[in-house]
PDB file with one MODEL, atoms N, CA, C and O in Angstrom:
MODEL        1
ATOM      1  N   MET A   1     145.112  33.053  42.382  1.00  0.00           N
ATOM      2  CA  MET A   1     144.347  32.924  41.719  1.00  0.00           C
ATOM      3  C   MET A   1     143.593  34.284  40.849  1.00  0.00           C
ATOM      4  O   MET A   1     143.365  35.308  41.491  1.00  0.00           O
ATOM      5  N   ARG A   2     143.259  34.222  39.477  1.00  0.00           N
ATOM      6  CA  ARG A   2     142.721  35.730  38.588  1.00  0.00           C
ATOM      7  C   ARG A   2     141.483  35.789  39.178  1.00  0.00           C
ATOM      8  O   ARG A   2     140.692  34.937  39.580  1.00  0.00           O
ATOM      9  N   ALA A   3     141.497  37.297  39.127  1.00  0.00           N
ATOM     10  CA  ALA A   3     139.970  38.251  39.357  1.00  0.00           C
ATOM     11  C   ALA A   3     138.968  37.263  38.601  1.00  0.00           C
ATOM     12  O   ALA A   3     137.935  36.743  39.022  1.00  0.00           O
ATOM     13  N   ILE A   4     139.479  37.184  37.577  1.00  0.00           N
ATOM     14  CA  ILE A   4     138.116  36.455  36.792  1.00  0.00           C
ATOM     15  C   ILE A   4     137.538  35.224  37.031  1.00  0.00           C
ATOM     16  O   ILE A   4     136.344  34.948  37.153  1.00  0.00           O
ATOM     17  N   LYS A   5     138.780  34.320  37.099  1.00  0.00           N
ATOM     18  CA  LYS A   5     137.897  33.172  37.869  1.00  0.00           C
ATOM     19  C   LYS A   5     137.617  33.390  39.518  1.00  0.00           C
ATOM     20  O   LYS A   5     137.131  32.434  40.121  1.00  0.00           O
ATOM     21  N   LYS A   6     137.778  34.060  39.918  1.00  0.00           N
ATOM     22  CA  LYS A   6     137.166  34.292  41.362  1.00  0.00           C
ATOM     23  C   LYS A   6     135.673  35.061  41.231  1.00  0.00           C
ATOM     24  O   LYS A   6     134.627  34.800  41.826  1.00  0.00           O
ATOM     25  N   ALA A   7     135.900  35.889  40.442  1.00  0.00           N
ATOM     26  CA  ALA A   7     134.648  36.276  40.316  1.00  0.00           C
ATOM     27  C   ALA A   7     133.093  35.524  39.573  1.00  0.00           C
ATOM     28  O   ALA A   7     131.893  35.774  39.462  1.00  0.00           O
ATOM     29  N   ARG A   8     134.026  34.555  39.226  1.00  0.00           N
ATOM     30  CA  ARG A   8     133.019  33.314  38.040  1.00  0.00           C
ATOM     31  C   ARG A   8     132.694  31.890  39.378  1.00  0.00           C
ATOM     32  O   ARG A   8     131.847  30.997  39.413  1.00  0.00           O
ATOM     33  N   ARG A   9     133.804  32.268  40.305  1.00  0.00           N
ATOM     34  CA  ARG A   9     133.217  31.115  41.169  1.00  0.00           C
ATOM     35  C   ARG A   9     132.185  31.615  42.327  1.00  0.00           C
ATOM     36  O   ARG A   9     131.253  30.905  42.703  1.00  0.00           O
ATOM     37  N   LEU A  10     132.450  32.902  42.847  1.00  0.00           N
ATOM     38  CA  LEU A  10     131.465  33.314  43.062  1.00  0.00           C
ATOM     39  C   LEU A  10     130.174  33.838  42.811  1.00  0.00           C
ATOM     40  O   LEU A  10     129.371  34.293  43.626  1.00  0.00           O
ATOM     41  N   ILE A  11     130.078  33.727  41.672  1.00  0.00           N
ATOM     42  CA  ILE A  11     128.592  34.100  40.805  1.00  0.00           C
ATOM     43  C   ILE A  11     128.040  32.496  41.080  1.00  0.00           C
ATOM     44  O   ILE A  11     127.078  32.284  41.817  1.00  0.00           O
ATOM     45  N   GLU A  12     128.598  31.680  40.560  1.00  0.00           N
ATOM     46  CA  GLU A  12     128.009  30.624  40.284  1.00  0.00           C
ATOM     47  C   GLU A  12     127.808  30.056  42.012  1.00  0.00           C
ATOM     48  O   GLU A  12     127.008  29.122  41.996  1.00  0.00           O
ATOM     49  N   ALA A  13     128.304  30.357  43.464  1.00  0.00           N
ATOM     50  CA  ALA A  13     128.535  29.679  44.285  1.00  0.00           C
ATOM     51  C   ALA A  13     127.298  30.338  44.883  1.00  0.00           C
ATOM     52  O   ALA A  13     126.484  29.601  45.440  1.00  0.00           O
ATOM     53  N   GLN A  14     127.064  31.702  44.823  1.00  0.00           N
ATOM     54  CA  GLN A  14     126.286  32.365  45.451  1.00  0.00           C
ATOM     55  C   GLN A  14     125.771  32.985  44.734  1.00  0.00           C
ATOM     56  O   GLN A  14     126.029  34.186  44.811  1.00  0.00           O
ATOM     57  N   PRO A  15     124.840  32.565  43.723  1.00  0.00           N
ATOM     58  CA  PRO A  15     123.837  33.947  42.668  1.00  0.00           C
ATOM     59  C   PRO A  15     122.881  34.596  42.866  1.00  0.00           C
ATOM     60  O   PRO A  15     122.182  35.155  42.022  1.00  0.00           O
ATOM     61  N   ASN A  16     122.702  34.579  44.523  1.00  0.00           N
ATOM     62  CA  ASN A  16     121.840  35.818  45.164  1.00  0.00           C
ATOM     63  C   ASN A  16     122.022  36.873  45.408  1.00  0.00           C
ATOM     64  O   ASN A  16     121.328  37.890  45.400  1.00  0.00           O
ATOM     65  N   ASP A  17     123.661  36.499  45.799  1.00  0.00           N
ATOM     66  CA  ASP A  17     124.375  37.519  46.747  1.00  0.00           C
ATOM     67  C   ASP A  17     124.526  38.756  46.068  1.00  0.00           C
ATOM     68  O   ASP A  17     124.731  38.617  44.862  1.00  0.00           O
ATOM     69  N   ALA A  18     124.483  40.001  46.508  1.00  0.00           N
ATOM     70  CA  ALA A  18     124.326  41.464  45.815  1.00  0.00           C
ATOM     71  C   ALA A  18     125.480  41.710  45.185  1.00  0.00           C
ATOM     72  O   ALA A  18     125.679  42.318  44.133  1.00  0.00           O
ATOM     73  N   ALA A  19     126.463  41.018  46.157  1.00  0.00           N
ATOM     74  CA  ALA A  19     127.876  41.199  44.850  1.00  0.00           C
ATOM     75  C   ALA A  19     128.207  40.236  43.459  1.00  0.00           C
ATOM     76  O   ALA A  19     128.696  40.573  42.381  1.00  0.00           O
ATOM     77  N   ALA A  20     127.721  38.868  43.955  1.00  0.00           N
ATOM     78  CA  ALA A  20     127.435  38.154  42.755  1.00  0.00           C
ATOM     79  C   ALA A  20     126.774  38.911  41.332  1.00  0.00           C
ATOM     80  O   ALA A  20     127.081  38.797  40.146  1.00  0.00           O
ATOM     81  N   ILE A  21     125.727  39.731  42.035  1.00  0.00           N
ATOM     82  CA  ILE A  21     124.947  40.404  40.781  1.00  0.00           C
ATOM     83  C   ILE A  21     125.410  41.364  40.261  1.00  0.00           C
ATOM     84  O   ILE A  21     125.338  41.629  39.060  1.00  0.00           O
ATOM     85  N   VAL A  22     126.039  42.117  41.260  1.00  0.00           N
ATOM     86  CA  VAL A  22     126.362  43.230  40.714  1.00  0.00           C
ATOM     87  C   VAL A  22     128.074  43.144  39.761  1.00  0.00           C
ATOM     88  O   VAL A  22     128.294  43.817  38.754  1.00  0.00           O
ATOM     89  N   LEU A  23     129.101  42.159  40.399  1.00  0.00           N
ATOM     90  CA  LEU A  23     129.682  41.786  39.471  1.00  0.00           C
ATOM     91  C   LEU A  23     129.107  41.012  37.842  1.00  0.00           C
ATOM     92  O   LEU A  23     129.541  41.328  36.734  1.00  0.00           O
ATOM     93  N   SER A  24     128.360  40.272  38.041  1.00  0.00           N
ATOM     94  CA  SER A  24     127.654  39.519  36.810  1.00  0.00           C
ATOM     95  C   SER A  24     127.498  41.160  35.476  1.00  0.00           C
ATOM     96  O   SER A  24     128.156  41.523  34.501  1.00  0.00           O
ATOM     97  N   ARG A  25     126.190  41.725  36.248  1.00  0.00           N
ATOM     98  CA  ARG A  25     126.311  43.048  35.364  1.00  0.00           C
ATOM     99  C   ARG A  25     127.429  43.665  35.044  1.00  0.00           C
ATOM    100  O   ARG A  25     127.623  43.995  33.874  1.00  0.00           O
ATOM    101  N   LEU A  26     128.286  43.905  35.963  1.00  0.00           N
ATOM    102  CA  LEU A  26     129.888  44.568  35.817  1.00  0.00           C
ATOM    103  C   LEU A  26     130.114  44.167  34.296  1.00  0.00           C
ATOM    104  O   LEU A  26     130.002  44.980  33.378  1.00  0.00           O
ATOM    105  N   VAL A  27     130.485  42.663  34.106  1.00  0.00           N
ATOM    106  CA  VAL A  27     131.101  41.439  33.049  1.00  0.00           C
ATOM    107  C   VAL A  27     129.889  42.022  31.906  1.00  0.00           C
ATOM    108  O   VAL A  27     130.203  42.741  30.958  1.00  0.00           O
ATOM    109  N   VAL A  28     128.773  41.672  32.119  1.00  0.00           N
ATOM    110  CA  VAL A  28     127.912  41.868  30.828  1.00  0.00           C
ATOM    111  C   VAL A  28     127.929  43.313  30.408  1.00  0.00           C
ATOM    112  O   VAL A  28     127.506  43.523  29.271  1.00  0.00           O
ATOM    113  N   ALA A  29     128.279  44.203  31.010  1.00  0.00           N
ATOM    114  CA  ALA A  29     128.566  45.633  30.473  1.00  0.00           C
ATOM    115  C   ALA A  29     129.631  45.891  29.695  1.00  0.00           C
ATOM    116  O   ALA A  29     129.694  46.558  28.662  1.00  0.00           O
ATOM    117  N   LEU A  30     130.690  45.146  30.441  1.00  0.00           N
ATOM    118  CA  LEU A  30     132.258  45.216  29.981  1.00  0.00           C
ATOM    119  C   LEU A  30     132.155  44.642  28.247  1.00  0.00           C
ATOM    120  O   LEU A  30     132.526  45.164  27.196  1.00  0.00           O
ATOM    121  N   GLU A  31     131.468  43.326  28.557  1.00  0.00           N
ATOM    122  CA  GLU A  31     131.368  42.280  27.034  1.00  0.00           C
ATOM    123  C   GLU A  31     130.579  43.277  26.452  1.00  0.00           C
ATOM    124  O   GLU A  31     130.861  43.474  25.270  1.00  0.00           O
ATOM    125  N   SER A  32     129.783  43.889  26.857  1.00  0.00           N
ATOM    126  CA  SER A  32     128.790  44.262  25.333  1.00  0.00           C
ATOM    127  C   SER A  32     128.988  46.154  25.255  1.00  0.00           C
ATOM    128  O   SER A  32     128.418  47.041  24.620  1.00  0.00           O
ATOM    129  N   GLU A  33     129.804  46.126  25.996  1.00  0.00           N
ATOM    130  CA  GLU A  33     130.350  48.179  25.885  1.00  0.00           C
ATOM    131  C   GLU A  33     129.262  48.557  25.660  1.00  0.00           C
ATOM    132  O   GLU A  33     128.979  49.002  24.548  1.00  0.00           O
ATOM    133  N   VAL A  34     128.062  48.453  26.992  1.00  0.00           N
ATOM    134  CA  VAL A  34     126.980  49.320  27.611  1.00  0.00           C
ATOM    135  C   VAL A  34     127.328  49.726  28.643  1.00  0.00           C
ATOM    136  O   VAL A  34     127.885  49.062  29.517  1.00  0.00           O
ATOM    137  N   PRO A  35     126.916  51.425  28.706  1.00  0.00           N
ATOM    138  CA  PRO A  35     127.033  52.071  30.259  1.00  0.00           C
ATOM    139  C   PRO A  35     126.438  50.900  31.373  1.00  0.00           C
ATOM    140  O   PRO A  35     125.507  50.094  31.416  1.00  0.00           O
ATOM    141  N   PHE A  36     127.555  51.323  32.223  1.00  0.00           N
ATOM    142  CA  PHE A  36     127.109  50.638  33.687  1.00  0.00           C
ATOM    143  C   PHE A  36     127.256  51.812  35.161  1.00  0.00           C
ATOM    144  O   PHE A  36     128.202  52.537  35.466  1.00  0.00           O
ATOM    145  N   ASP A  37     126.163  51.651  35.718  1.00  0.00           N
ATOM    146  CA  ASP A  37     126.221  52.318  36.917  1.00  0.00           C
ATOM    147  C   ASP A  37     127.358  52.595  37.948  1.00  0.00           C
ATOM    148  O   ASP A  37     127.048  52.249  39.088  1.00  0.00           O
ATOM    149  N   LEU A  38     128.162  52.945  37.863  1.00  0.00           N
ATOM    150  CA  LEU A  38     129.199  53.056  38.580  1.00  0.00           C
ATOM    151  C   LEU A  38     129.106  53.174  40.483  1.00  0.00           C
ATOM    152  O   LEU A  38     129.868  52.829  41.386  1.00  0.00           O
ATOM    153  N   SER A  39     128.010  53.718  40.445  1.00  0.00           N
ATOM    154  CA  SER A  39     127.392  53.891  41.873  1.00  0.00           C
ATOM    155  C   SER A  39     126.991  52.026  43.016  1.00  0.00           C
ATOM    156  O   SER A  39     126.891  51.788  44.220  1.00  0.00           O
ATOM    157  N   ALA A  40     126.899  51.240  41.842  1.00  0.00           N
ATOM    158  CA  ALA A  40     126.562  49.948  42.467  1.00  0.00           C
ATOM    159  C   ALA A  40     128.276  49.402  42.804  1.00  0.00           C
ATOM    160  O   ALA A  40     128.567  48.542  43.634  1.00  0.00           O
ATOM    161  N   LEU A  41     128.987  49.946  42.167  1.00  0.00           N
ATOM    162  CA  LEU A  41     130.351  49.201  42.790  1.00  0.00           C
ATOM    163  C   LEU A  41     130.403  49.719  44.604  1.00  0.00           C
ATOM    164  O   LEU A  41     130.479  48.960  45.570  1.00  0.00           O
ATOM    165  N   TYR A  42     130.341  51.058  44.612  1.00  0.00           N
ATOM    166  CA  TYR A  42     130.395  51.558  45.630  1.00  0.00           C
ATOM    167  C   TYR A  42     129.492  51.266  46.845  1.00  0.00           C
ATOM    168  O   TYR A  42     129.538  51.883  47.909  1.00  0.00           O
ATOM    169  N   ARG A  43     128.819  50.434  46.603  1.00  0.00           N
ATOM    170  CA  ARG A  43     127.643  49.680  47.169  1.00  0.00           C
ATOM    171  C   ARG A  43     127.981  48.332  47.807  1.00  0.00           C
ATOM    172  O   ARG A  43     127.294  47.653  48.571  1.00  0.00           O
ATOM    173  N   LEU A  44     129.437  48.063  47.220  1.00  0.00           N
ATOM    174  CA  LEU A  44     129.518  46.591  47.607  1.00  0.00           C
ATOM    175  C   LEU A  44     130.600  46.762  48.640  1.00  0.00           C
ATOM    176  O   LEU A  44     131.243  47.809  48.720  1.00  0.00           O
ATOM    177  N   ASP A  45     130.802  45.713  49.443  1.00  0.00           N
ATOM    178  CA  ASP A  45     131.798  45.716  50.283  1.00  0.00           C
ATOM    179  C   ASP A  45     133.350  45.928  50.186  1.00  0.00           C
ATOM    180  O   ASP A  45     133.699  45.834  49.009  1.00  0.00           O
ATOM    181  N   TYR A  46     134.232  46.143  50.902  1.00  0.00           N
ATOM    182  CA  TYR A  46     135.265  46.610  49.752  1.00  0.00           C
ATOM    183  C   TYR A  46     136.170  45.514  49.022  1.00  0.00           C
ATOM    184  O   TYR A  46     136.827  45.477  47.981  1.00  0.00           O
ATOM    185  N   LYS A  47     135.851  44.529  50.207  1.00  0.00           N
ATOM    186  CA  LYS A  47     136.437  43.000  49.631  1.00  0.00           C
ATOM    187  C   LYS A  47     136.109  42.847  47.807  1.00  0.00           C
ATOM    188  O   LYS A  47     136.850  42.708  46.834  1.00  0.00           O
ATOM    189  N   ALA A  48     134.298  42.981  48.024  1.00  0.00           N
ATOM    190  CA  ALA A  48     134.017  42.650  46.710  1.00  0.00           C
ATOM    191  C   ALA A  48     134.300  43.816  45.375  1.00  0.00           C
ATOM    192  O   ALA A  48     134.426  43.611  44.168  1.00  0.00           O
ATOM    193  N   PHE A  49     134.333  45.096  46.178  1.00  0.00           N
ATOM    194  CA  PHE A  49     134.739  45.875  45.466  1.00  0.00           C
ATOM    195  C   PHE A  49     136.402  46.229  44.709  1.00  0.00           C
ATOM    196  O   PHE A  49     136.831  46.832  43.725  1.00  0.00           O
ATOM    197  N   GLU A  50     136.874  45.549  45.702  1.00  0.00           N
ATOM    198  CA  GLU A  50     138.763  44.968  45.130  1.00  0.00           C
ATOM    199  C   GLU A  50     138.515  44.223  44.160  1.00  0.00           C
ATOM    200  O   GLU A  50     138.925  44.422  43.017  1.00  0.00           O
ATOM    201  N   LEU A  51     137.828  43.303  44.515  1.00  0.00           N
ATOM    202  CA  LEU A  51     137.561  42.350  43.033  1.00  0.00           C
ATOM    203  C   LEU A  51     137.038  42.723  41.690  1.00  0.00           C
ATOM    204  O   LEU A  51     137.478  42.409  40.584  1.00  0.00           O
ATOM    205  N   ALA A  52     135.791  43.615  42.074  1.00  0.00           N
ATOM    206  CA  ALA A  52     135.413  43.945  40.684  1.00  0.00           C
ATOM    207  C   ALA A  52     136.632  45.422  39.836  1.00  0.00           C
ATOM    208  O   ALA A  52     136.829  45.527  38.626  1.00  0.00           O
ATOM    209  N   LEU A  53     136.986  45.961  40.481  1.00  0.00           N
ATOM    210  CA  LEU A  53     138.219  46.712  39.991  1.00  0.00           C
ATOM    211  C   LEU A  53     139.443  45.452  39.308  1.00  0.00           C
ATOM    212  O   LEU A  53     139.888  45.487  38.160  1.00  0.00           O
ATOM    213  N   GLU A  54     139.798  44.387  40.389  1.00  0.00           N
ATOM    214  CA  GLU A  54     140.569  43.678  39.663  1.00  0.00           C
ATOM    215  C   GLU A  54     139.951  42.852  38.419  1.00  0.00           C
ATOM    216  O   GLU A  54     140.726  42.249  37.678  1.00  0.00           O
ATOM    217  N   VAL A  55     138.425  42.820  38.166  1.00  0.00           N
ATOM    218  CA  VAL A  55     138.256  42.374  37.131  1.00  0.00           C
ATOM    219  C   VAL A  55     138.211  43.238  35.609  1.00  0.00           C
ATOM    220  O   VAL A  55     138.298  42.992  34.406  1.00  0.00           O
ATOM    221  N   ILE A  56     138.036  44.275  36.424  1.00  0.00           N
ATOM    222  CA  ILE A  56     138.136  45.590  35.116  1.00  0.00           C
ATOM    223  C   ILE A  56     139.609  45.666  34.772  1.00  0.00           C
ATOM    224  O   ILE A  56     139.879  46.251  33.724  1.00  0.00           O
ATOM    225  N   ALA A  57     140.195  45.372  35.195  1.00  0.00           N
ATOM    226  CA  ALA A  57     141.977  45.626  35.255  1.00  0.00           C
ATOM    227  C   ALA A  57     142.146  44.373  34.364  1.00  0.00           C
ATOM    228  O   ALA A  57     142.445  44.618  33.196  1.00  0.00           O
ATOM    229  N   GLU A  58     141.967  42.711  34.807  1.00  0.00           N
ATOM    230  CA  GLU A  58     142.128  42.003  33.830  1.00  0.00           C
ATOM    231  C   GLU A  58     141.438  41.274  32.402  1.00  0.00           C
ATOM    232  O   GLU A  58     141.657  40.427  31.536  1.00  0.00           O
ATOM    233  N   TRP A  59     140.262  42.474  32.955  1.00  0.00           N
ATOM    234  CA  TRP A  59     139.332  42.262  31.586  1.00  0.00           C
ATOM    235  C   TRP A  59     140.004  43.208  30.392  1.00  0.00           C
ATOM    236  O   TRP A  59     139.988  42.748  29.251  1.00  0.00           O
ATOM    237  N   ARG A  60     140.510  44.332  30.591  1.00  0.00           N
ATOM    238  CA  ARG A  60     141.306  45.040  29.952  1.00  0.00           C
ATOM    239  C   ARG A  60     142.456  44.515  29.208  1.00  0.00           C
ATOM    240  O   ARG A  60     142.347  44.488  27.982  1.00  0.00           O
ATOM    241  N   LEU A  61     143.562  44.087  29.758  1.00  0.00           N
ATOM    242  CA  LEU A  61     144.660  43.097  29.683  1.00  0.00           C
ATOM    243  C   LEU A  61     144.363  42.002  29.183  1.00  0.00           C
ATOM    244  O   LEU A  61     145.142  41.605  28.316  1.00  0.00           O
ATOM    245  N   ASP A  62     143.093  41.062  29.541  1.00  0.00           N
ATOM    246  CA  ASP A  62     142.977  40.049  28.291  1.00  0.00           C
ATOM    247  C   ASP A  62     141.682  39.680  27.949  1.00  0.00           C
ATOM    248  O   ASP A  62     140.824  38.855  28.263  1.00  0.00           O
ATOM    249  N   ARG A  63     141.921  40.870  26.969  1.00  0.00           N
ATOM    250  CA  ARG A  63     140.395  40.713  26.240  1.00  0.00           C
ATOM    251  C   ARG A  63     140.703  39.193  25.671  1.00  0.00           C
ATOM    252  O   ARG A  63     139.643  39.032  25.065  1.00  0.00           O
ATOM    253  N   TYR A  64     141.164  38.426  25.536  1.00  0.00           N
ATOM    254  CA  TYR A  64     140.808  37.180  24.664  1.00  0.00           C
ATOM    255  C   TYR A  64     141.321  35.701  25.427  1.00  0.00           C
ATOM    256  O   TYR A  64     141.714  34.658  24.904  1.00  0.00           O
ATOM    257  N   TYR A  65     141.144  36.067  26.886  1.00  0.00           N
ATOM    258  CA  TYR A  65     141.386  35.257  27.823  1.00  0.00           C
ATOM    259  C   TYR A  65     140.555  34.204  28.082  1.00  0.00           C
ATOM    260  O   TYR A  65     139.579  34.704  28.641  1.00  0.00           O
ATOM    261  N   SER A  66     140.381  32.898  27.977  1.00  0.00           N
ATOM    262  CA  SER A  66     139.589  32.072  27.743  1.00  0.00           C
ATOM    263  C   SER A  66     138.762  31.851  29.523  1.00  0.00           C
ATOM    264  O   SER A  66     137.729  31.209  29.712  1.00  0.00           O
ATOM    265  N   GLY A  67     139.241  32.282  30.169  1.00  0.00           N
ATOM    266  CA  GLY A  67     138.431  32.029  31.723  1.00  0.00           C
ATOM    267  C   GLY A  67     137.604  32.877  31.319  1.00  0.00           C
ATOM    268  O   GLY A  67     136.514  32.619  31.832  1.00  0.00           O
ATOM    269  N   LYS A  68     137.522  34.290  30.270  1.00  0.00           N
ATOM    270  CA  LYS A  68     136.335  35.270  30.771  1.00  0.00           C
ATOM    271  C   LYS A  68     135.366  34.912  29.984  1.00  0.00           C
ATOM    272  O   LYS A  68     134.237  35.377  30.133  1.00  0.00           O
ATOM    273  N   LEU A  69     135.743  33.802  28.781  1.00  0.00           N
ATOM    274  CA  LEU A  69     134.448  33.225  28.322  1.00  0.00           C
ATOM    275  C   LEU A  69     133.386  32.720  29.228  1.00  0.00           C
ATOM    276  O   LEU A  69     132.212  33.000  28.983  1.00  0.00           O
ATOM    277  N   ARG A  70     133.781  31.830  30.493  1.00  0.00           N
ATOM    278  CA  ARG A  70     133.230  31.308  31.327  1.00  0.00           C
ATOM    279  C   ARG A  70     132.992  32.151  32.096  1.00  0.00           C
ATOM    280  O   ARG A  70     131.854  31.908  32.497  1.00  0.00           O
ATOM    281  N   LEU A  71     133.395  33.104  32.618  1.00  0.00           N
ATOM    282  CA  LEU A  71     132.687  34.274  33.734  1.00  0.00           C
ATOM    283  C   LEU A  71     131.558  34.965  33.093  1.00  0.00           C
ATOM    284  O   LEU A  71     130.548  35.275  33.725  1.00  0.00           O
ATOM    285  N   LEU A  72     131.765  35.269  31.536  1.00  0.00           N
ATOM    286  CA  LEU A  72     131.015  36.030  31.115  1.00  0.00           C
ATOM    287  C   LEU A  72     129.520  34.742  30.882  1.00  0.00           C
ATOM    288  O   LEU A  72     128.405  34.856  31.390  1.00  0.00           O
ATOM    289  N   GLY A  73     129.893  33.878  30.187  1.00  0.00           N
ATOM    290  CA  GLY A  73     128.535  32.919  30.965  1.00  0.00           C
ATOM    291  C   GLY A  73     127.732  32.906  32.101  1.00  0.00           C
ATOM    292  O   GLY A  73     126.506  32.884  32.210  1.00  0.00           O
ATOM    293  N   ALA A  74     128.358  32.919  32.684  1.00  0.00           N
ATOM    294  CA  ALA A  74     127.719  32.726  34.331  1.00  0.00           C
ATOM    295  C   ALA A  74     127.205  33.733  34.679  1.00  0.00           C
ATOM    296  O   ALA A  74     126.358  33.623  35.566  1.00  0.00           O
ATOM    297  N   SER A  75     127.524  35.203  34.094  1.00  0.00           N
ATOM    298  CA  SER A  75     127.341  36.303  34.539  1.00  0.00           C
ATOM    299  C   SER A  75     125.572  36.752  33.664  1.00  0.00           C
ATOM    300  O   SER A  75     124.581  37.330  34.110  1.00  0.00           O
ATOM    301  N   VAL A  76     125.923  36.056  32.101  1.00  0.00           N
ATOM    302  CA  VAL A  76     124.665  36.424  31.707  1.00  0.00           C
ATOM    303  C   VAL A  76     123.790  35.730  31.812  1.00  0.00           C
ATOM    304  O   VAL A  76     122.672  35.982  31.362  1.00  0.00           O
ATOM    305  N   THR A  77     124.157  34.506  32.546  1.00  0.00           N
ATOM    306  CA  THR A  77     122.868  33.611  33.279  1.00  0.00           C
ATOM    307  C   THR A  77     121.939  33.913  34.333  1.00  0.00           C
ATOM    308  O   THR A  77     120.721  33.738  34.363  1.00  0.00           O
ATOM    309  N   LEU A  78     122.577  34.310  35.038  1.00  0.00           N
ATOM    310  CA  LEU A  78     122.466  35.485  36.359  1.00  0.00           C
ATOM    311  C   LEU A  78     121.687  36.326  35.795  1.00  0.00           C
ATOM    312  O   LEU A  78     120.492  36.086  35.625  1.00  0.00           O
ATOM    313  N   THR A  79     122.273  37.451  35.422  1.00  0.00           N
ATOM    314  CA  THR A  79     121.354  38.683  34.585  1.00  0.00           C
ATOM    315  C   THR A  79     120.302  38.240  33.976  1.00  0.00           C
ATOM    316  O   THR A  79     119.199  38.728  34.225  1.00  0.00           O
ATOM    317  N   ASP A  80     120.449  37.329  33.153  1.00  0.00           N
ATOM    318  CA  ASP A  80     118.910  37.070  32.634  1.00  0.00           C
ATOM    319  C   ASP A  80     117.793  36.581  33.954  1.00  0.00           C
ATOM    320  O   ASP A  80     116.683  37.113  33.919  1.00  0.00           O
ATOM    321  N   GLN A  81     117.963  35.994  34.627  1.00  0.00           N
ATOM    322  CA  GLN A  81     117.609  35.564  36.013  1.00  0.00           C
ATOM    323  C   GLN A  81     116.975  36.331  36.275  1.00  0.00           C
ATOM    324  O   GLN A  81     115.757  36.488  36.360  1.00  0.00           O
ATOM    325  N   HIS A  82     117.848  36.905  36.433  1.00  0.00           N
ATOM    326  CA  HIS A  82     117.253  38.824  37.506  1.00  0.00           C
ATOM    327  C   HIS A  82     116.427  39.540  36.854  1.00  0.00           C
ATOM    328  O   HIS A  82     115.370  39.881  37.386  1.00  0.00           O
ATOM    329  N   ALA A  83     116.710  39.870  35.713  1.00  0.00           N
ATOM    330  CA  ALA A  83     115.714  40.565  34.656  1.00  0.00           C
ATOM    331  C   ALA A  83     114.589  39.770  34.477  1.00  0.00           C
ATOM    332  O   ALA A  83     113.549  40.371  34.210  1.00  0.00           O
ATOM    333  N   ALA A  84     114.553  38.594  34.559  1.00  0.00           N
ATOM    334  CA  ALA A  84     113.181  38.031  33.950  1.00  0.00           C
ATOM    335  C   ALA A  84     112.362  38.331  35.640  1.00  0.00           C
ATOM    336  O   ALA A  84     111.287  38.869  35.906  1.00  0.00           O
ATOM    337  N   ALA A  85     113.377  37.742  36.497  1.00  0.00           N
ATOM    338  CA  ALA A  85     112.214  38.088  37.732  1.00  0.00           C
ATOM    339  C   ALA A  85     111.870  39.609  38.342  1.00  0.00           C
ATOM    340  O   ALA A  85     111.019  39.780  39.215  1.00  0.00           O
ATOM    341  N   SER A  86     112.680  40.708  37.736  1.00  0.00           N
ATOM    342  CA  SER A  86     112.340  42.445  37.855  1.00  0.00           C
ATOM    343  C   SER A  86     112.753  42.665  36.605  1.00  0.00           C
ATOM    344  O   SER A  86     113.904  42.692  36.170  1.00  0.00           O
ATOM    345  N   PRO A  87     111.597  42.842  35.983  1.00  0.00           N
ATOM    346  CA  PRO A  87     111.961  43.361  34.193  1.00  0.00           C
ATOM    347  C   PRO A  87     112.274  45.180  34.628  1.00  0.00           C
ATOM    348  O   PRO A  87     112.239  45.936  33.658  1.00  0.00           O
ATOM    349  N   HIS A  88     112.426  45.523  35.364  1.00  0.00           N
ATOM    350  CA  HIS A  88     112.926  47.072  35.519  1.00  0.00           C
ATOM    351  C   HIS A  88     114.226  47.266  35.995  1.00  0.00           C
ATOM    352  O   HIS A  88     114.730  48.329  36.358  1.00  0.00           O
ATOM    353  N   ALA A  89     114.934  45.692  35.951  1.00  0.00           N
ATOM    354  CA  ALA A  89     116.437  45.900  35.927  1.00  0.00           C
ATOM    355  C   ALA A  89     117.165  45.605  34.982  1.00  0.00           C
ATOM    356  O   ALA A  89     117.151  44.435  34.600  1.00  0.00           O
ATOM    357  N   GLY A  90     117.849  46.381  34.452  1.00  0.00           N
ATOM    358  CA  GLY A  90     119.065  46.545  33.644  1.00  0.00           C
ATOM    359  C   GLY A  90     120.282  46.048  33.554  1.00  0.00           C
ATOM    360  O   GLY A  90     120.687  45.330  34.469  1.00  0.00           O
ATOM    361  N   PRO A  91     121.092  46.327  32.449  1.00  0.00           N
ATOM    362  CA  PRO A  91     122.677  46.280  33.346  1.00  0.00           C
ATOM    363  C   PRO A  91     122.807  47.042  33.789  1.00  0.00           C
ATOM    364  O   PRO A  91     122.069  47.999  33.552  1.00  0.00           O
ATOM    365  N   GLY A  92     123.813  47.130  34.711  1.00  0.00           N
ATOM    366  CA  GLY A  92     124.225  48.096  35.735  1.00  0.00           C
ATOM    367  C   GLY A  92     123.203  48.438  36.943  1.00  0.00           C
ATOM    368  O   GLY A  92     123.718  48.816  37.996  1.00  0.00           O
ATOM    369  N   ALA A  93     121.866  48.339  36.877  1.00  0.00           N
ATOM    370  CA  ALA A  93     120.691  48.599  38.026  1.00  0.00           C
ATOM    371  C   ALA A  93     121.540  48.041  39.115  1.00  0.00           C
ATOM    372  O   ALA A  93     122.482  47.250  39.059  1.00  0.00           O
ATOM    373  N   ALA A  94     121.040  48.575  40.000  1.00  0.00           N
ATOM    374  CA  ALA A  94     121.565  48.084  41.577  1.00  0.00           C
ATOM    375  C   ALA A  94     120.785  46.784  41.942  1.00  0.00           C
ATOM    376  O   ALA A  94     119.581  46.649  41.725  1.00  0.00           O
ATOM    377  N   ALA A  95     121.569  45.856  42.505  1.00  0.00           N
ATOM    378  CA  ALA A  95     121.207  45.025  43.279  1.00  0.00           C
ATOM    379  C   ALA A  95     119.797  45.142  44.936  1.00  0.00           C
ATOM    380  O   ALA A  95     120.152  45.928  45.813  1.00  0.00           O
ATOM    381  N   THR A  96     119.173  44.801  45.048  1.00  0.00           N
ATOM    382  CA  THR A  96     118.672  45.210  45.742  1.00  0.00           C
ATOM    383  C   THR A  96     117.955  43.765  46.772  1.00  0.00           C
ATOM    384  O   THR A  96     116.883  43.831  47.372  1.00  0.00           O
ATOM    385  N   THR A  97     118.683  42.808  46.748  1.00  0.00           N
ATOM    386  CA  THR A  97     118.925  41.915  47.768  1.00  0.00           C
ATOM    387  C   THR A  97     119.605  41.961  48.777  1.00  0.00           C
ATOM    388  O   THR A  97     119.644  40.995  49.539  1.00  0.00           O
TER     389      THR A  97
ENDMDL
END
């Protein structure tokens, strides 16, 4: 299974999980080409960290891959929900759940 699909499934299945929040912020930053706080990746467990690296690699290779659009949609939704709940948390901000 592709990393983009794995990340989307994680974000949709566990939207309050710290890894899902960081991954969604990463995806939004990749798509919008805004800075992302890389230290947020280091706070992930190793499995989620590896998934984030795989997403970055696939994102670079598959800029027009259709699965990316579904992942982006799930990521934007989750990022918006968390931004509304915590107005000081922007893209790349560390997850505190």
